[in-house]
BAFI-3210 file (N, C-alpha, C; in Angstrom, 3 decimals, decimal comma, padded with zeros to 6 digits):
// residues 290
n [1|2|3|4|5|6|7|8|9|10|11|12|13|14|15|16|17|18|19|20|21|22|23|24|25|26|27|28|29|30|31|32|33|34|35|36|37|38|39|40|41|42|43|44|45|46|47|48|49|50|51|52|53|54|55|56|57|58|59|60|61|62|63|64|65|66|67|68|69|70|71|72|73|74|75|76|77|78|79|80|81|82|83|84|85|86|87|88|89|90|91|92|93|94|95|96|97|98|99|100|101|102|103|104|105|106|107|108|109|110|111|112|113|114|115|116|117|118|119|120|121|122|123|124|125|126|127|128|129|130|131|132|133|134|135|136|137|138|139|140|141|142|143|144|145|146|147|148|149|150|151|152|153|154|155|156|157|158|159|160|161|162|163|164|165|166|167|168|169|170|171|172|173|174|175|176|177|178|179|180|181|182|183|184|185|186|187|188|189|190|191|192|193|194|195|196|197|198|199|200|201|202|203|204|205|206|207|208|209|210|211|212|213|214|215|216|217|218|219|220|221|222|223|224|225|226|227|228|229|230|231|232|233|234|235|236|237|238|239|240|241|242|243|244|245|246|247|248|249|250|251|252|253|254|255|256|257|258|259|260|261|262|263|264|265|266|267|268|269|270|271|272|273|274|275|276|277|278|279|280|281|282|283|284|285|286|287|288|289|290]
n.u [001,128|000,719|001,939|000,613|002,377|003,839|005,162|007,472|006,410|003,248|003,013|004,007|001,507|-000,651|000,306|000,267|-002,633|-004,088|-002,802|-004,141|-002,229|-000,792|-002,285|-002,898|-000,957|-001,716|-001,349|-000,382|001,660|002,847|003,509|004,935|007,132|008,364|008,292|010,531|012,304|013,050|015,236|017,203|016,715|013,685|011,904|009,856|007,338|006,461|003,576|002,925|005,582|006,365|006,209|008,887|010,515|009,906|009,264|007,303|008,807|010,559|009,054|008,058|010,670|011,525|009,602|010,446|012,309|011,757|009,768|009,680|009,127|006,529|003,196|000,423|-002,194|-003,686|-003,627|-004,715|-007,665|-006,942|-005,958|-008,239|-009,782|-008,558|-008,998|-011,749|-012,120|-011,651|-010,586|-008,046|-004,614|-003,515|-001,000|001,939|002,637|000,696|-000,442|000,980|000,458|-001,900|-001,826|-000,607|-001,924|-003,764|-002,399|-001,934|-004,065|-004,719|-006,320|-007,656|-008,269|-010,441|-012,350|-014,424|-012,804|-012,872|-015,000|-013,664|-011,259|-012,363|-013,356|-011,150|-010,057|-011,992|-012,404|-012,934|-012,098|-010,234|-007,925|-007,500|-006,758|-006,785|-005,613|-003,160|-002,513|-002,101|-002,946|-005,101|-003,546|-006,401|-008,299|-007,557|-007,102|-010,102|-010,976|-009,600|-011,132|-013,457|-012,801|-012,635|-014,888|-016,674|-015,674|-015,806|-018,725|-019,650|-018,144|-019,646|-022,187|-021,621|-020,891|-023,083|-026,346|-027,273|-030,317|-032,731|-036,276|-037,868|-040,496|-043,648|-044,927|-045,714|-046,129|-044,597|-042,230|-041,517|-041,553|-039,462|-037,453|-037,630|-037,202|-034,391|-033,210|-033,886|-031,968|-029,894|-029,453|-029,301|-027,080|-025,040|-025,247|-024,521|-022,149|-018,390|-017,604|-019,895|-020,186|-018,203|-018,374|-021,240|-019,342|-018,315|-019,940|-021,284|-019,098|-018,973|-021,389|-021,180|-019,418|-016,799|-014,391|-011,507|-010,779|-012,727|-012,153|-009,635|-010,838|-012,071|-009,784|-008,552|-010,395|-010,428|-007,579|-007,108|-009,629|-008,528|-005,920|-006,910|-007,489|-005,574|-004,342|-006,021|-005,279|-002,680|-000,198|001,185|004,350|006,564|007,537|009,782|011,592|013,046|012,402|013,780|012,373|010,869|012,066|012,332|010,681|013,159|015,263|015,184|016,310|017,260|015,536|018,123|019,090|021,624|021,172|018,690|019,250|020,704|018,766|016,845|015,001|012,768|012,128|012,088|009,604|007,700|008,217|006,780|004,151|002,943|003,347|003,549|004,927|005,693|005,062|007,894|009,541|009,634|010,401|013,427|014,129|013,917|016,079|018,238|018,344|018,775|021,471|022,898]
n.v [-001,457|002,066|005,034|008,212|010,800|014,515|017,663|020,324|022,767|022,391|021,800|024,159|025,340|024,158|024,635|027,058|027,820|026,271|027,451|029,905|032,354|032,655|032,759|035,188|035,345|033,321|032,534|031,686|032,808|034,088|031,663|030,318|031,753|031,169|028,467|028,231|029,198|027,373|025,272|022,812|020,213|020,144|018,095|015,467|014,241|011,381|011,592|010,975|011,033|013,222|015,245|014,558|014,951|017,780|019,752|022,002|024,063|023,890|025,663|028,138|029,076|029,510|031,378|033,141|034,767|035,750|037,170|040,367|040,560|039,839|039,181|040,692|039,857|041,023|043,376|045,831|045,769|046,806|049,489|050,244|050,623|052,713|054,667|055,166|055,951|059,057|060,346|059,124|058,995|058,601|056,909|054,707|054,033|053,519|051,524|049,045|049,126|047,994|045,977|044,307|043,854|042,393|039,920|038,776|038,721|036,334|036,589|036,116|035,766|035,417|036,489|038,812|041,904|044,792|044,937|043,840|045,178|047,627|046,533|045,913|049,016|049,820|051,626|049,792|047,336|044,164|044,045|046,473|049,541|052,226|055,377|054,048|054,603|057,052|060,121|061,949|065,118|067,036|066,056|066,759|068,828|069,978|069,047|070,424|073,137|072,154|072,135|074,854|076,058|075,034|075,580|078,501|079,061|078,579|080,551|082,587|082,293|081,803|084,503|085,847|088,468|087,707|086,389|088,067|088,637|090,632|090,487|089,451|087,654|084,608|083,096|084,761|084,678|082,183|081,939|083,758|082,154|079,747|080,488|081,690|078,960|078,377|079,882|079,231|076,893|077,479|078,863|077,309|075,236|077,194|077,643|078,120|080,596|082,283|082,382|083,844|086,294|086,980|086,977|089,590|091,229|091,265|091,773|094,478|095,665|095,233|096,960|096,717|098,328|098,579|095,957|095,978|097,872|096,593|094,737|096,150|097,222|095,247|094,534|096,234|096,130|094,044|094,195|096,545|094,618|093,100|094,978|095,531|093,235|092,924|094,383|094,789|091,821|088,979|088,420|086,354|083,005|082,427|084,281|086,683|087,601|088,266|090,242|088,429|086,187|082,831|081,000|079,350|081,339|083,078|084,654|086,033|089,067|091,708|094,843|095,556|094,185|095,100|098,360|097,909|098,125|099,085|102,343|101,710|099,100|099,013|100,555|099,015|097,114|098,139|098,513|096,095|094,706|096,904|099,315|099,242|096,575|095,859|097,199|095,506|093,062|093,945|094,723|092,476|090,658|092,163|091,765|088,401|088,887|089,677]
n.w [-000,156|-000,892|000,105|001,607|-000,092|-000,236|-000,762|000,006|000,224|-000,591|002,263|003,317|002,775|003,765|006,769|007,303|006,715|008,739|011,079|012,864|013,766|011,756|009,622|008,386|006,296|004,284|000,891|-001,773|-002,891|-000,969|000,566|-001,441|-001,161|001,643|001,511|-000,065|000,932|003,026|004,146|002,305|-000,209|-002,606|-002,145|-001,776|001,062|003,294|004,595|007,258|008,323|008,843|010,870|011,730|009,987|008,865|010,791|012,626|013,657|012,136|009,271|011,113|011,111|008,817|008,035|009,221|008,362|005,648|006,642|006,247|003,596|002,789|001,856|003,614|005,187|006,363|005,716|003,747|005,061|007,600|006,507|005,290|007,469|008,874|007,546|007,902|010,035|011,027|013,504|013,953|012,941|010,210|009,397|009,083|011,711|013,291|012,062|011,721|015,170|014,940|013,267|014,991|016,877|015,689|015,661|017,839|018,945|017,475|014,576|011,948|007,998|008,088|009,760|010,909|010,598|010,660|012,268|014,698|014,982|015,254|018,551|019,731|020,144|021,726|024,964|027,235|026,372|027,127|025,731|025,206|022,846|023,513|023,402|022,823|019,585|017,366|017,264|014,266|013,015|012,165|013,533|016,513|016,382|015,516|018,299|020,279|019,214|020,320|022,918|023,422|022,848|024,828|026,938|026,651|026,729|029,292|030,232|029,277|030,780|033,429|033,915|033,210|033,974|037,530|038,083|038,411|039,717|040,488|041,216|043,254|042,024|041,428|039,061|037,068|038,034|037,545|034,962|033,915|034,684|033,304|031,030|031,511|031,346|029,191|027,274|028,555|027,685|024,983|024,388|024,959|022,982|020,890|018,498|018,238|016,968|016,835|019,920|020,573|019,323|021,256|023,480|023,142|023,265|025,511|027,394|026,914|027,471|030,226|031,096|031,456|031,177|030,383|029,510|027,184|025,539|024,816|022,982|021,324|020,154|018,992|017,097|015,474|014,401|012,980|011,222|009,341|008,961|007,396|005,047|004,512|003,090|001,065|-000,233|-000,721|-002,371|-000,366|001,048|-000,581|000,365|-000,425|-001,003|-003,151|-006,221|-009,533|-012,062|-014,675|-014,348|-013,055|-010,349|-009,064|-009,028|-007,297|-004,151|-001,079|-000,232|000,633|002,316|000,958|-001,659|-002,118|-002,494|-004,474|-006,888|-009,546|-009,950|-011,101|-010,129|-007,709|-007,341|-008,148|-006,579|-004,341|-004,970|-005,300|-003,205|-000,829|000,881|003,900|004,291|002,660|004,339|006,473|005,155|004,747|007,364|008,977|007,493|008,048|010,657|010,490|009,491|011,135]
ca.u [000,144|001,788|001,922|000,628|003,764|003,625|006,499|007,311|005,340|002,256|003,412|004,150|000,186|-001,092|000,722|-000,546|-003,909|-004,171|-002,455|-004,178|-001,571|000,036|-003,107|-002,731|000,143|-002,269|-001,510|000,541|002,508|003,627|004,061|006,219|008,747|008,469|009,018|011,903|013,449|012,891|016,768|016,987|016,135|012,092|011,941|008,585|007,504|005,494|002,850|003,446|007,367|006,334|006,845|010,602|011,413|009,584|008,566|006,565|009,419|011,947|008,628|008,192|012,076|011,687|008,699|010,690|013,575|011,253|008,122|009,523|008,510|005,408|002,090|000,081|-003,581|-004,657|-002,560|-005,725|-008,583|-006,449|-006,027|-009,814|-010,725|-007,719|-009,778|-013,182|-011,726|-010,675|-009,969|-006,632|-003,801|-002,938|000,611|002,186|002,925|-000,479|-000,807|001,750|000,103|-003,341|-001,202|000,502|-002,903|-004,907|-001,829|-002,081|-005,566|-005,173|-007,368|-008,138|-008,998|-012,501|-013,072|-014,699|-011,636|-013,290|-015,561|-012,308|-010,479|-013,751|-013,646|-009,986|-009,730|-013,039|-011,833|-013,563|-011,812|-009,418|-006,554|-007,724|-005,316|-007,169|-004,136|-002,134|-002,830|-001,783|-004,757|-005,056|-003,959|-007,625|-009,078|-007,176|-007,525|-011,392|-011,063|-009,501|-012,140|-015,148|-013,305|-012,880|-016,340|-017,328|-015,145|-016,362|-020,179|-019,755|-017,927|-020,416|-022,792|-020,829|-020,700|-024,219|-026,192|-027,888|-031,639|-033,947|-037,426|-038,266|-042,162|-043,408|-045,681|-044,848|-045,766|-043,571|-040,878|-041,176|-041,524|-038,296|-036,487|-037,632|-036,113|-033,154|-033,250|-033,734|-031,018|-028,337|-029,314|-029,011|-025,456|-024,492|-025,180|-023,592|-020,819|-017,350|-017,920|-021,048|-020,098|-017,174|-019,742|-021,419|-019,150|-017,893|-021,577|-021,404|-018,078|-019,278|-022,601|-020,784|-018,620|-015,004|-013,557|-010,079|-011,250|-013,485|-011,091|-008,744|-011,422|-012,014|-008,736|-008,140|-011,179|-010,078|-006,513|-008,034|-010,235|-006,954|-004,688|-007,759|-007,070|-003,705|-004,081|-006,352|-005,042|-001,181|000,345|001,813|005,433|006,714|008,161|011,018|012,180|012,836|012,400|013,968|010,955|011,036|013,247|012,117|010,851|014,481|016,126|015,028|016,901|016,783|015,997|018,763|019,454|022,880|020,534|017,413|019,735|020,845|017,653|016,356|013,946|011,633|011,846|011,837|008,510|006,947|007,865|006,163|003,099|002,904|004,142|003,346|005,844|005,581|006,203|008,977|010,593|009,694|010,945|014,160|014,538|014,288|017,150|019,380|018,622|019,618|022,733|024,060]
ca.v [000,149|003,413|006,202|009,643|012,197|015,773|018,691|021,591|024,040|021,957|021,577|025,437|025,947|024,206|024,995|028,523|027,795|025,915|028,116|030,996|033,275|032,821|032,254|036,237|034,967|032,151|032,613|030,981|033,721|033,912|030,102|029,417|032,294|030,823|026,979|028,738|029,913|026,294|024,836|021,347|019,890|020,374|016,798|014,919|013,894|011,106|012,414|010,480|011,080|015,237|015,461|014,528|015,694|019,377|019,836|023,300|024,887|024,574|026,318|029,408|030,033|030,341|032,213|034,373|035,067|036,315|037,905|041,555|040,446|038,595|040,237|041,276|039,780|042,364|045,123|046,258|045,879|047,835|050,616|050,734|051,225|053,903|055,989|055,092|056,491|059,603|060,430|058,268|059,217|057,598|056,363|053,512|053,403|053,038|050,217|048,268|048,715|047,580|044,561|043,295|043,694|041,416|038,687|038,849|038,088|035,283|037,204|034,896|036,466|035,007|037,207|041,021|042,817|045,746|044,736|043,587|046,606|048,315|046,377|046,689|050,054|050,621|051,004|048,637|045,992|043,656|044,272|047,424|050,504|053,089|055,581|053,312|055,207|058,296|060,900|062,681|066,906|067,549|065,518|067,245|070,579|069,515|068,854|071,177|073,925|072,164|072,192|075,626|076,381|074,629|076,862|079,893|078,735|078,341|081,341|083,482|081,725|082,450|086,452|086,779|088,664|087,329|086,395|088,921|088,850|092,181|090,446|088,540|087,217|082,812|082,877|085,334|084,056|080,888|082,149|084,085|080,817|079,072|081,532|082,035|077,752|077,694|080,900|078,762|075,604|077,887|079,673|076,162|074,816|078,049|077,494|079,070|082,116|083,012|082,626|085,246|087,132|087,252|087,240|090,985|091,931|091,142|092,401|095,716|095,678|094,993|098,204|096,697|099,514|098,207|094,254|096,052|098,852|095,541|093,819|097,153|097,270|093,438|093,924|096,896|095,575|092,683|094,838|096,959|094,165|092,431|095,631|095,559|091,712|092,853|095,686|094,322|090,904|088,989|088,633|084,969|082,740|081,945|085,433|088,148|087,030|089,558|089,934|087,702|084,857|081,579|081,282|078,711|082,259|083,352|085,297|086,963|090,478|092,166|096,048|095,794|094,060|095,988|099,555|098,275|097,533|099,817|102,407|101,067|097,602|099,807|101,369|098,268|096,026|098,878|098,571|095,585|094,539|098,036|100,077|098,392|095,295|095,705|097,322|094,792|092,254|094,517|094,802|090,979|090,217|092,605|090,473|087,584|088,775|090,378]
ca.w [-000,267|-001,212|001,412|000,744|-000,407|-000,267|-001,045|001,373|-000,413|000,185|003,790|004,261|002,877|005,148|007,775|007,162|006,565|010,267|012,026|013,072|014,180|010,592|008,160|007,814|005,470|003,614|-000,109|-002,533|-003,423|000,530|000,964|-002,209|-000,487|002,633|001,542|-000,341|002,284|003,834|003,349|001,772|-001,547|-002,595|-001,663|-001,298|002,175|003,748|005,309|008,784|008,585|008,266|012,209|011,825|008,498|008,311|011,934|012,586|013,881|010,420|009,173|011,067|011,299|007,503|007,850|009,809|007,515|004,762|006,944|005,341|001,704|002,897|001,810|005,035|004,471|006,862|005,880|003,144|006,281|008,364|006,009|005,250|008,707|009,364|006,540|007,654|011,628|010,982|014,500|014,290|012,142|008,769|009,735|009,734|012,959|013,688|011,135|013,487|016,427|014,704|012,907|015,949|018,361|015,333|015,570|019,394|018,742|016,541|014,002|010,715|006,751|007,479|010,967|010,618|010,897|011,030|013,944|015,485|015,219|016,384|019,249|019,999|020,581|022,806|026,261|027,913|025,854|027,891|025,174|025,167|022,147|023,555|023,440|021,980|018,463|017,358|016,545|013,501|013,399|012,052|015,377|017,565|016,163|016,110|020,071|020,713|018,874|021,141|024,068|023,674|022,848|025,923|027,973|026,345|026,989|030,608|030,716|029,434|031,405|034,733|033,892|033,062|035,281|038,370|037,724|039,808|038,686|041,051|041,513|043,714|041,366|040,873|037,503|036,438|038,547|036,796|033,336|033,956|035,252|032,060|029,764|031,831|031,409|027,340|027,394|028,798|026,392|023,567|024,686|025,066|021,201|019,909|017,574|018,702|016,201|017,885|021,283|020,497|019,663|022,734|024,952|023,450|023,858|027,247|028,050|026,800|028,313|031,520|031,491|031,559|029,954|029,746|028,882|025,933|024,822|024,051|022,489|019,884|019,115|018,256|015,703|014,792|013,813|012,534|009,812|009,330|008,417|006,122|004,382|003,854|002,880|-000,025|-001,124|-001,120|-001,951|000,849|000,760|-000,808|001,368|-001,483|-001,384|-004,382|-007,681|-010,246|-012,923|-015,736|-013,962|-012,667|-008,982|-008,625|-009,243|-005,687|-003,244|-000,214|-000,212|001,628|002,287|-000,360|-003,254|-002,547|-002,774|-006,647|-008,039|-010,125|-009,388|-011,430|-009,607|-006,540|-007,344|-008,622|-005,296|-003,587|-005,301|-005,335|-001,758|000,478|001,535|005,097|004,336|002,408|005,069|007,090|005,227|005,298|008,873|009,201|006,334|008,720|012,072|010,289|009,323|012,216]
c.u [000,715|001,286|001,672|001,939|003,155|004,991|006,188|006,440|003,710|001,907|003,086|002,142|-000,844|-001,155|-000,051|-001,945|-004,706|-004,110|-002,841|-003,456|-000,500|-001,101|-003,102|-002,113|-000,372|-002,284|-000,440|001,705|003,671|004,135|004,635|007,213|008,823|008,859|010,246|013,058|013,354|014,748|016,890|016,392|014,068|011,725|010,205|008,983|006,595|005,033|003,588|004,563|007,313|006,830|007,930|011,016|011,366|008,363|008,425|008,017|010,750|010,791|008,384|009,238|012,219|010,658|009,108|011,683|012,758|009,841|008,144|008,902|007,374|004,244|001,396|-001,673|-004,592|-004,748|-003,793|-006,873|-008,348|-006,614|-007,475|-010,161|-009,732|-009,080|-010,804|-013,265|-010,831|-009,849|-008,317|-005,841|-003,251|-001,835|000,830|003,091|001,781|-001,390|000,123|001,390|-000,975|-002,799|-001,073|-000,740|-003,869|-003,568|-001,908|-003,292|-006,119|-006,146|-006,906|-008,704|-010,196|-012,900|-013,295|-013,895|-012,132|-014,004|-014,691|-011,473|-011,270|-013,492|-012,123|-009,404|-010,843|-012,291|-011,850|-012,920|-010,770|-007,994|-006,723|-006,109|-005,968|-005,657|-003,045|-001,881|-002,554|-002,975|-004,190|-004,776|-004,847|-008,243|-008,648|-007,159|-009,047|-011,795|-010,899|-010,090|-012,960|-014,626|-013,059|-013,693|-016,671|-016,989|-015,680|-017,661|-019,970|-019,639|-018,731|-021,488|-022,693|-021,033|-022,084|-024,817|-027,074|-029,284|-032,838|-035,235|-038,268|-039,917|-041,870|-044,792|-045,341|-044,929|-044,469|-042,482|-041,120|-040,834|-040,172|-037,338|-036,413|-037,068|-035,021|-032,482|-032,633|-032,588|-029,782|-027,902|-028,991|-027,739|-024,637|-024,025|-024,813|-022,465|-019,915|-017,730|-018,772|-020,518|-018,868|-017,846|-020,716|-021,004|-018,319|-018,958|-021,566|-020,290|-018,374|-020,413|-021,927|-020,086|-017,231|-014,544|-012,127|-010,297|-012,002|-012,664|-010,303|-009,354|-011,661|-011,143|-008,462|-008,408|-010,748|-008,806|-006,508|-008,531|-009,278|-005,993|-005,990|-007,776|-006,562|-003,553|-004,734|-005,848|-002,904|-001,066|001,010|003,362|005,784|007,749|009,330|011,529|012,007|013,202|012,764|012,807|011,572|011,630|012,102|012,010|012,976|015,912|016,008|016,087|016,547|016,891|016,949|019,100|020,145|021,830|019,269|018,136|020,493|019,890|017,406|015,247|012,202|010,863|011,639|010,179|007,447|006,641|006,634|004,841|002,253|002,536|003,292|004,745|006,351|005,696|007,204|009,905|010,410|010,432|012,825|015,154|014,926|015,512|018,490|019,391|019,248|021,109|023,584|023,709]
c.v [001,329|004,399|007,461|010,400|013,413|016,657|019,727|022,514|023,933|022,109|023,011|025,816|025,448|024,238|026,801|028,373|027,143|026,321|029,380|032,253|033,596|032,791|033,474|036,201|033,403|032,367|032,440|031,828|033,420|032,221|030,286|030,626|031,432|029,002|027,420|028,519|028,677|025,766|023,202|021,404|019,801|018,492|016,449|013,951|012,829|011,610|012,138|010,368|013,133|016,251|015,526|015,030|017,203|019,754|021,690|024,262|025,313|025,908|027,967|030,242|030,517|031,900|033,419|035,297|036,119|037,232|039,151|041,928|039,741|039,777|040,117|041,292|040,699|043,782|045,971|046,574|046,785|049,203|051,294|051,222|052,310|055,187|056,098|055,663|057,728|060,571|059,804|058,443|057,918|057,113|055,154|052,967|052,824|051,323|048,912|048,208|047,796|046,151|043,376|042,791|042,102|040,196|038,469|038,124|036,903|035,223|036,332|036,089|036,055|035,284|038,495|041,169|043,737|045,725|044,610|044,642|047,593|048,112|046,471|047,899|050,873|050,383|050,530|047,368|045,539|044,081|045,700|048,908|051,534|054,008|054,995|054,075|056,238|059,237|061,630|064,499|067,073|067,193|066,263|068,743|071,167|070,257|069,787|072,896|073,779|072,524|073,783|076,379|076,167|075,166|078,306|080,189|079,195|079,702|082,695|083,027|082,533|083,895|086,830|087,222|088,100|087,604|086,975|089,295|089,794|091,947|089,487|087,236|086,100|082,651|083,421|084,744|082,533|080,998|082,822|082,861|079,975|079,574|081,787|080,567|078,004|078,602|079,779|077,863|076,299|078,712|078,055|075,205|075,925|077,441|078,789|080,556|083,168|083,600|084,037|086,448|088,212|087,869|089,012|091,775|092,038|091,384|093,978|096,841|095,796|096,333|097,611|097,276|098,850|096,696|095,257|097,324|097,766|094,748|094,793|096,657|096,225|093,715|095,179|096,673|094,892|093,272|095,126|096,122|093,512|093,106|095,286|094,560|091,716|093,536|095,350|092,336|090,615|088,412|086,958|084,774|082,524|082,885|086,601|087,295|088,132|089,220|089,489|086,179|084,042|081,546|080,586|080,012|083,015|083,442|086,103|088,597|091,262|093,667|096,457|095,657|095,209|097,624|099,391|097,766|099,524|100,936|102,181|100,257|098,126|100,099|100,390|097,233|096,994|098,658|097,669|094,378|095,744|098,099|099,244|097,361|094,473|095,969|096,426|093,480|092,599|094,748|093,275|090,617|090,755|092,074|089,367|087,493|089,093|089,293]
c.w [000,082|-000,019|000,650|000,762|-000,565|-000,279|000,112|001,085|000,130|001,970|004,373|004,274|003,644|006,512|008,300|007,119|008,032|010,799|012,084|013,058|013,009|009,555|007,945|006,162|004,129|001,774|-000,993|-002,896|-002,161|000,931|000,076|-001,565|000,942|002,658|000,643|000,440|003,135|003,457|003,253|-000,062|-001,859|-002,922|-001,503|000,091|002,345|004,778|007,144|008,956|008,504|009,659|012,333|011,145|008,300|009,510|011,814|012,674|013,066|009,978|009,368|011,184|009,609|007,190|008,234|009,388|006,665|005,276|005,816|003,448|001,448|002,382|003,153|004,261|005,293|006,878|004,742|004,626|006,976|007,926|005,518|006,486|009,130|008,767|007,256|009,568|011,432|011,784|014,477|012,789|010,826|008,234|009,611|010,743|013,819|012,498|011,632|013,959|016,124|014,224|013,771|016,831|017,200|015,781|016,861|019,678|018,215|015,615|012,721|009,580|007,025|009,146|010,264|010,980|011,238|012,588|014,956|016,047|016,173|018,219|020,174|020,786|021,343|024,109|027,391|027,687|026,512|027,336|024,546|024,014|022,572|023,882|023,146|020,731|018,440|016,158|015,360|013,959|013,794|013,813|015,744|017,529|016,662|017,890|020,495|021,037|020,031|022,258|024,796|023,714|024,044|026,897|027,815|026,390|028,262|031,141|030,935|030,394|032,915|034,567|033,456|034,300|036,449|037,793|038,956|038,288|039,111|041,099|042,331|043,195|040,849|039,659|036,744|036,383|037,468|035,523|033,215|034,407|033,942|031,148|030,153|031,121|029,607|027,113|027,093|027,783|024,866|023,500|024,508|023,959|020,621|019,509|018,510|018,172|017,180|019,319|021,502|020,616|021,047|023,201|024,388|023,828|025,320|027,790|027,817|027,452|030,172|032,313|031,843|030,559|029,377|029,080|027,488|025,096|024,277|022,876|021,117|019,106|018,698|017,099|014,753|013,762|013,348|010,903|009,366|008,257|007,127|004,849|003,606|002,962|001,254|-000,848|-001,671|-001,514|-000,782|000,222|000,600|000,380|001,013|-001,386|-002,106|-005,628|-008,916|-011,299|-014,414|-015,358|-013,165|-011,098|-008,178|-008,679|-007,990|-005,248|-002,245|-000,229|000,641|001,389|000,816|-001,602|-003,394|-003,004|-004,500|-007,361|-008,405|-009,932|-009,832|-010,879|-008,124|-006,291|-007,207|-007,628|-004,346|-003,866|-005,113|-003,974|-000,586|000,736|002,537|004,970|003,936|003,287|006,024|006,438|004,994|006,130|008,780|008,366|007,468|010,112|011,688|010,343|010,209|013,401]
res [x|x|x|x|x|x|x|x|x|x|x|x|x|x|x|x|x|x|x|x|x|x|x|x|x|x|x|x|x|x|x|x|x|x|x|x|x|x|x|x|x|x|x|x|x|x|x|x|x|x|x|x|x|x|x|x|x|x|x|x|x|x|x|x|x|x|x|x|x|x|x|x|x|x|x|x|x|x|x|x|x|x|x|x|x|x|x|x|x|x|x|x|x|x|x|x|x|x|x|x|x|x|x|x|x|x|x|x|x|x|x|x|x|x|x|x|x|x|x|x|x|x|x|x|x|x|x|x|x|x|x|x|x|x|x|x|x|x|x|x|x|x|x|x|x|x|x|x|x|x|x|x|x|x|x|x|x|x|x|x|x|x|x|x|x|x|x|x|x|x|x|x|x|x|x|x|x|x|x|x|x|x|x|x|x|x|x|x|x|x|x|x|x|x|x|x|x|x|x|x|x|x|x|x|x|x|x|x|x|x|x|x|x|x|x|x|x|x|x|x|x|x|x|x|x|x|x|x|x|x|x|x|x|x|x|x|x|x|x|x|x|x|x|x|x|x|x|x|x|x|x|x|x|x|x|x|x|x|x|x|x|x|x|x|x|x|x|x|x|x|x|x|x|x|x|x|x|x|x|x|x|x|x|x|x|x|x|x|x|x]
***
């Protein structure tokens, strides 16, 4: 009676499919690379003799040698999950954290990877990744703006005039208290720009002269700057580019260079960028030189 025989590629494929920790690499291309990394000829083995001639430890050693070249079956679902969860940065560090977590959970390609990853980042999960993943810049900015919005809302409420009914009419008192509660809820639901406008008006009504003056000056400065921005172009970060030259020819605008420019070019710079901005650029170049 003949005995069933297999080669090391077939053994490797079976190993990958039957061991959850390595099932993510269970494709023909990966199996071929791993089998090729196993030392010895591509000879056939009797199934009954496999534990002796080709133990699992030999396959695992070969896998570890070629792991960087293997296609990870979880890479694509992990990338999709990061794209759909914008609070996390789509970076390689996060991908590696998630891939390692899936491996430690003995995940297989047959599992619902999206659901598993969502569970893994939940604070209540025994192996929670909460705090281990890098947050996206946009999420951090939005969170900071939300915290600022809530803080400003509470500041407006705390600085509101005390509720005075000025009457013994219980219905009137109840109506005023209700109106106050509704106002508080509106304040807490306002956007940050709306809250900033409410706060400015509140400061003006409360007669805080110094703070109100600061608000008015800041608003006036902002309006003036906006007019300047519309009138003149912003000085480019790459520096001065002579007329008709490409950006690659850009050079810092120094006092020495400025004095050598023709009058028509100086006039053009003042007309395009404004004399004040040109003076600031020249002053900055002098500071760097010193």
